[in-house]
N, C-alpha and C positions, 0 to 999 in steps of 0.2 A: 504494500500500500504506500502510495506516495504522499508525503506531507502536503496538506492543503496549502499552507502558506507558501511553501517552497515552489509548488507547481503553478501557483496562481498566475504568474506572468505569462504562462503559455495558454491560458484558458480564455480569459475574457474577450480578447479581440476575436478569437475564432468563433465565439458564441454568436456574435452578431454579423458574421460574414455573409449570411444568406439573406439578411434583411435589406431594407432600402439602402442605396448607396449614400454614404455620408460625404457631403461637400460643404462649401462655405455656407451656403444659405440654409441647408437642412441642419447643419451644425448649430448655426445661430438660433434656428427655430427650436431645436431641442434644448438648447442651453437657457434660453430666455425665461421659461416658466420657473426655473429654480431661483430666480431673483425675486419672486413674489413675496416670499416669507419676510425677508429683510429689506423690502423695497425702500423704506424710509432711509435706512443707513446708506444704501447704494445710491439713492437720489442725492443725498447730502454729499457723498463722496464725489459723484459726478459733477455737481454744481461747484464744489470747491476746486476740483480739477480744472473745470472750465475757467474759473476766475484766476487760478494759478497760471493757466496758459496765457491769459491776457497780461498777467504780471510778467510773463516771460518775454512778451513783446515790448515791455517797458524799456529795457536797456537798448533795444534797437531804435526806439523812438528818441532816446537820449542821444544816441550816436548820430541820428539824423539831424537833431537840433545842433549838436556840436559842429558837425560838418558844415551845416548851413551857415552858422555864425562865423566859422573860420574862413569860408569862401567869401562871405560878405565883409570880412574884416572887422567884425563886431565882437570877436571873442575876447574875454577878459579872464584874468586869473580867478577872481572870485566866482565868476560865472561857471568856469570849468570845475571849481570845487563843488559848487551847488549841483551841477550835472552829475559829478562823480558820486556825491552823496545820494542823489535821487536814483541813480543806477543801482547803487548798493541796496537802497531800500526796496527797489523792485525785486532784486535777487533774494533778499531775505524774505520778502512777502511771498514770492513764488515757492521757495522751499518750505516755508512755514505752512502755507496752505496745502502743499502736496503732502507734508507730514501728517497734517490733520486728516486729509482725505484718505491717506493710506491707513491710518489708525481706524477711522470710521469704517472704511470698506472691509478691513480685516475683521473687525469686531462683528459686523453684520454677516460676513462670510462664515466665520466660525460658529456663530449662533445658528445660521442656516444649516450648516453641515451637522451640527449636533441634533437639531430637530429632525433632519432628514434621516440620520442613522437611527434615531429612536423610532421614527415612524415606520421605517422599513423593518426594524427589529420586531416591532409589535405586529406588523403584517405577516412576517415570516412565521410568527407563532400561530397563525390562523390558516396558513396555506396547507394543501395536502402535502404529505411527506414526499410524494412523487415529484413535486415541483423541485425539491431539493436533490433527491437521488437521481433524477434524470439529467442533471447537469454534471459536467466533468468536475473532478475533484478540484477544489480551490476556486471555482468560477465565482461563486457567491462571495466567498471571503475576499477575493480580489476586488469585486465590485464595491463591497462595503468599505474597503480600505483605499486602494489606489484610485479606483474610478471616481469615488466620491471626492477624494482629495483633489482630483483634477478640477472639480467644480470650484474649489477655492481659488484656483488660478484665474478662472473666468470671472468670478464674483468680485474678488479683491484686487485683481490686476487689470483684466481686460476691460472691464467697465470704465474705470477712470482713465486708462490709457487711451481707449478709443475716444472718449469724450475730450480728453486733452488734445489728441492729435487732430480730431475734426474741428475743434474750436480754434486751434492755432491756424490750421489751414484756411478756414473760413475768414477769420479776421485778417490774416495776411493777404488773402486775395482781395478783400474789400479795400484794405489799406493801400496795396500796390496800385489798384485801379484808381483810387482817389488821388494818389501822387502823380501818376502818369499812366494812362490806359495803354499806350503803345508799348512802353517798357514792361508793363504788367503782362501783356499778351506774349511778349518775348520770354518772360519768366515762366509762363504757363505752357509754353510750347513743348518743353520736354515732358511735362505731365500728360499732355494729350497723347503723346506717343507711348509713354511708359505705362499708363493705366491699362490699355488693352493687353499689353505683355504681362502685366501682373495678373489679370483675369485668366489668361491662357495658362500661365504657370501654376496658378492656384488650382485650376481645374485639373491639370495633369497630376499634380501632387495628391489632391483629394480623391481623384478617381482611382488611384492605385493604393489608397490607404489600406483597404481591406486585405488586398493581396500581400502588401508589405507586412502587415501585422500577423498574417497567417505564417509567413516565412519566418518571422521572428519568433512566433509561438512554437513552431516546430523545433527551432534551435534551442530555445529556453527549456522546453520540455525534455529534449534529449540530454541536455547538460544536467538538468536536475535528476533525471533518471540515472544517468551514469554515476553521479556523485553518490546518490542514496543507495544505489545497488552495488557500491564498491565492495562490501564484504562478500557478497555472493559472487561477484565477478572474479575477485581474487581467489576465492575458494576453488572455483572451477577453471582458473587460469584462462579466463576469457577476456582479459583486459584489452588486448589488441583488437579482437573481433567486435566487442561492444563499442570501443572508442571509435572504430571505423565508421559506425553509423552516426555517432555524434559529430565526427569531423565532416562527414558528408552534409549533415544538416547545417553546420556552421558555414561550410563552403557555399552551399546553395543560398543561404541568407545573404552572405557577402556578395555573391554574384548578382543576386536580385537587386541589392541596394546599388551596386555599381551600374547596372543597366538602367535602373530608375533614375539615378543621378544623371546619366548621359542624356536621357530624354529631355529633362527640363533645365539642365545646366546651361545650354546655349541661350535659352530664353531669359533666364534670370541673370545671366551675365550681361546681356544687352540692357536689361532693365536697370541693374545696379549702375552700369556705366552711364546711362542716361540721367538717372536721378542724381547721380554724383557729379554730373558735368553740365549744369545749367550755364556755366561760363561760356560754353561753346556757342550759345545763342545770345546771352545777355551782353557779352562784351562787344561782339561785332555790331549788333543792332544799336547798342547804346552809343558806341563811338560814331556810328553813322548819323544818328540823330543829333549828337552833340556837335559834330562838324557842320551839320546843316543848320544849327542854331535852334533846333526844335526842343531841345532840353538843355537846362543849365548845368553847370558843373556840380552843384550840390545834389541835384536829382540823379545825375549819372553816378556819383559816388554812393548815394543812398542805395541804388539798385545793385551796385557792385558788392555792397556789404550785406544788405538784407535779402536781395533777390537770390544771391548765391546760396543762402541757407534756407530758402523757401521749401526745398524738397525734403528736408530732414524729417518733418512730421509724416511725410509720405512713407519713408522707410519704417518709421515706428508703426504706422498703420499696417504696412505689409506684414511685419513680424507678428502683429496681433492676429491679423486675418488668416495667416498661415496656420495658426493653431486651432482655428475654429473646427475644422474637420476632425482633428485629433481629439479635441475636447468633446465634440459632439458624439463621437463614438462611445466615450465613457458615459456621457449623459444618457445615451440610448439604453445602455446596459443598466444604469441606475433606475431609469424609468420602468424597465421591465420588472425590476424587483418591487418598485413602489406601486405598480399597478397589477401585481400578481393576483390571480384569482384566488379568493379565500374560500374556505369551507363555509357554507351557509349555516347560521346558527340563530336560534331564537334569542330574544332579549330577556325573557323571563325564565327563571329556573323552573324545572318540572318537578312535580310531586312524585317521589319514588316510593315504592312499596318494597322495602328490604333491599337486599343486594343480590338477588337471584340473577344469574347471567343466562340469557337465552340467545342462541345462535340459530337462526331459522333460514334454511335454503340459501345460504350465502354463496354467491358467485363473484369472482373477482379476476380481473386481468390487469397487469401492470401497464400503465399508459406510457409506453416507451416512445421517446421523441423520434420522429421520422421513420418509425417502423410500425408494423402491425401489432396491435395489443397481444400480449402473451398471457393466455389464460393460466391462472395458478390455482384457483379454487373452484370447485364445481359442486353445487348443492350440498354444502356442509351444514349439518344440523346437530345440535346437542344442547343440553342444559347443564349448568354448574350450580349446584345448590349451596347456600350459605353454610359454612362450617365443613365443607368437603373439599377434597383435592382431586382435580381432574388432570390427568397426565396426557400429553399429546406426544406420540412417538411416531417414528417412521423413517424411511431412508432419506438421505439428503435430497433436497429439491422437492420434497413432497408437499410443501406449503405450510409447514408448521409455524415458522416464525412470521410468515405473512398473516396467518390467521390471528396470531397473538397481537400483531400491530393493528389489525383491523378492529380488534376489541377496543384499543385505545384511540381509534379513529385517526390513525395516521393517514389513512385514505378513507374514502367512502366506498362502500360495497357497490358492485354493479347490479346485483340482484339479491333479493332476500332482505333480512334485517337482523340487527344485533340489538338486544334490549337489556337494560339493567333496571332492576326494580320495576319491570313491566313497561318501561318507557324506551322507545327507540332512541339510540344514542344521538341520532341526527336531530332529535327534537329537544335536546337539552344544550344549554350554553357550554362551550368548551371548558370554561373554568369549573363548572359543576361536574362535568365528566371527569376531569383530571382530579377532582377531589375524591372521586370514587375509586380511583385506580392507582396502585403503586406498581411500578414496572422496574424489574431488575434485569438489565440487559446482559448479554454474553460478554460484550465489550464494555468494561466499566470506564466511564469518563469522569475524571476528577479535575476540577479547575485549579489553576495556578494560584492557590490561596491556602489558608490554614485548614487543618483537619476540621475544626469546628465550623468554619465558614462553608466547607463542602457539605457537612451534615445539615446545616441550617437551610440549605437549598430546599429541603423538603418542608421545613417549618421555620420561616424567618424569625418568629417570635419565641422560639424554643429557649427555655432556660438552660443554664449549664447542667443542672441536675437532670433535665430531660435528655440532654445529649449524652451524658454519661450513662444513663439508664438504657438508652437505645443501643449505644456501643457495647455495653455489657451484654445485652440480650443477643447481639450479633457476634459475640465472642471476639470483639475487636478492642475492648478496653485495655487489655493487657499489653498488646503491641503498641497501641497509641501512647500509653503511659511510658513506654520505654523509649519513645522518640525524644530527641533533644529538648524540645519545648512542649512536649505533651500534646494537648489538643490545639495549642497555638503554633505548632510546627508547620512551616510552609511546606507544602508537598512538592512544589516545583512543577513546571509544565511536564505533563506526562506521568507525574508521580513516580519517577524512576526509583526513588528510594524504597518503594513498597513492592512486595511480590504480587503476583497475579491473584493469589488467594486472599491476601490482605486487602487488595483493592476491592475485590468482590465482597468481602465482609463489610467494608465501608459502605458499599452500595446497598447492602442488606440493612445496615444500620440506618441509612438514609430512608429506606422504605419503611422500616419499623417506626421511625420518628414521624413519618407522614401519617401513619395510622389509618390508611384507606381500607375500606371493607373488602375490596377486591385486589388480589395480588397476582401479578403475572411474572413468572420466572422463565426467562429465555436462556437456557443453557447456563444457569447461574454457577454451576460447578464444573464447567467444561475444562478450565485450565488449572484445576486444583491438583496438587500432588497428594499422595495418600495422607500425609500428616495434615495438610490444610483441608482435605476433604472432610475429615472428622470434625474439624472446627466449623466448616461451612454447614455440615449437616445439623449441628447444634444451633447455628445461627438461623438457619432456615426454619427449624422447628419453632424458634421464638417468633419468627415473622408470620408463619401461616396459621398459628393457633387461632381458631374461631373465625377465620376469614374464608371467603370464596377464593379458592386458589386454582390457578391454571399453570401447570409446569410443562415447559417444552424441554425434552431431554433426549440425548443420544445414549447417555450412560444409564442403562435400564435399571441398574441397582438403586438409583436414587428415587425411582418412582414405582417400584414393584409393589409397594403397599398402598397405592392410590385407591380412592373410592371407585373411580372409573378410569379406564385407560382407553384413549381413542387412538387407533392405529390408522395413520394416513399414508396414502400412496397415490402419486400422480394427482394431487389436489382433491382427493375424495377420502372420506372416512370408510375404510374397508372392513374394519373390525372394531368392536367396542365391548368392554366388560372389565372385570377385575383380573388381576394377574393370573390367578389359578384357572379361571375360565378360559382365558386366551391361550394359556399353555395347552389346556385340554383340547382346544379346537384344532391345534396342529397347523394353523395358518401362518401368515406373515409374522405375527408377533412371536410365535413359537420358534420360527426359524431365526428371528433376530435374537431371541433369548439364548438359543443354543449357540449361536455365533459369539454372543457376548460372554457366555459362560466359558466357552473354550478359550477365548482370548484372555479372560481374567482368571482362569483356573478355578471357577466356581462350579461345583457339581450341579448338573441340571436338576437332579432330584432333590436337592437340598432345600428348595423353597427360597423365598426372598432372603437375601443376606441381611446382616445386622444393620447395614447402612440404610436399608430400605425402610427402617422404622420411622424415618422422617415423615413420610406421607401418612402413616397410621397415626402418629402422634398428633399431626396437625388436624386430622379428621376427628380424633376423639377428644380433643381439648375443648 
């Protein structure tokens, strides 16, 4: 399994490759709605940036006045000092306003990103699990981190930069026209030629963005896979062979980038030469008009100074516009999460009658993206009474874990119904459903936080005494107390300091603390060694007592004492009954038990082993 965070750079761009092509205008259209939340801050930042742009023109006006007075022979020392002070004032005003604009824009941007992440987080808690599992590993994590972070660049930088560049260009055009319209047209000549080139170059770049990101995605994914698989690669001496594929991906990405650059490099080269060389037009036109007596010396010098810097805002605008497609790609992925279809649920809590679990004629097929649905369950029906243990067994791929997850409404069934306390789970709010169910997964996930914080996930208001009581019931108190800081010990990402059995006991303690009337155990002892299994059996006994329990198990010894055992094969329940009844039938369960007994050295005629007492204890409690 590849780490989500590490693989994420290879995922997000590819996810949107089949959607509408992202260009300058679609990028802007996708980005603009994200400015609604903090529009006041962004409007203030834009206004301040516009005023700062006018202040930027102040020193040029001062230069114009100085040149005019020098040419006219009216310059004085005191006057020059005043002009110097005025120019310094304009500079301080410009940078002061830009600093306030930056601060305001960033404040609004970070507040917007915070609300956006929280909004998406709440929505992901209500979407079908298939929405998450049908995406490549790390895609959603990438969007919540990197792609949302791209929006900060648009909100805090692009908005004021565009405002500043456009304001500067607009006022400079008006100013130049007021000073002398002929010299102004000469200054604008290079812009008239450069703008179409900018549009062509931007279209070429944005049109190839999806293909470029796919090439980079393949390279990143290959590098991540190579690094993470290094232990396996070295064990089988496959370094050269595996790295060969990685090298090919890197070479392909580099070759694509070179080809892409070759296509638009000539256009952008001409563009940058033009916008950097207004002197090619202004100087000859200005000298011609000056020699003809149509412009005076001060006007000529003004255009030599101001007109030559006229195209600088255009360069800033190009840099900003070139990022729209890239930012828009991230915005599209963010919007997909923000608008993800959620599971429908009522607003009012339903009135439940007990904790009886009913599964009636359930059909289900995984909604696989871009493929035909794959049917996993077919007409599954059973009841699980309060205070009893229902075991679900069968070969791999039979649909056991899928059935367990449907009970928790990770997906909605395609046919039939699942009821708790006589109410269809689709007719109760998700919070009410989650209050009814405690789920212990095969893979135990622990947060990068203290032991106590991980346990309080089940009950945020739990006291220290309740946490210790739950940990004791889960046979976890002893090893927790032996940790350096006890219950305050940080587990670290992945909880590497704990064994698999210890992590599972923490998950069981979390489920005990929750106190839900229905408990679902999905291979809760799958990774336990013999010593840990004994502790886990005791922990599970404390969890299942008096509750409606559903256990998914491959290790038949853990469920041989269940009140009922459902044997699944190919998405259907093919046998049901108690352990002794199923053995006597001589069907699939009997063959599975015989294979298990031979593998574990348990005599077939010896009956359920001592470890199987878990289910019986839970049922009789």
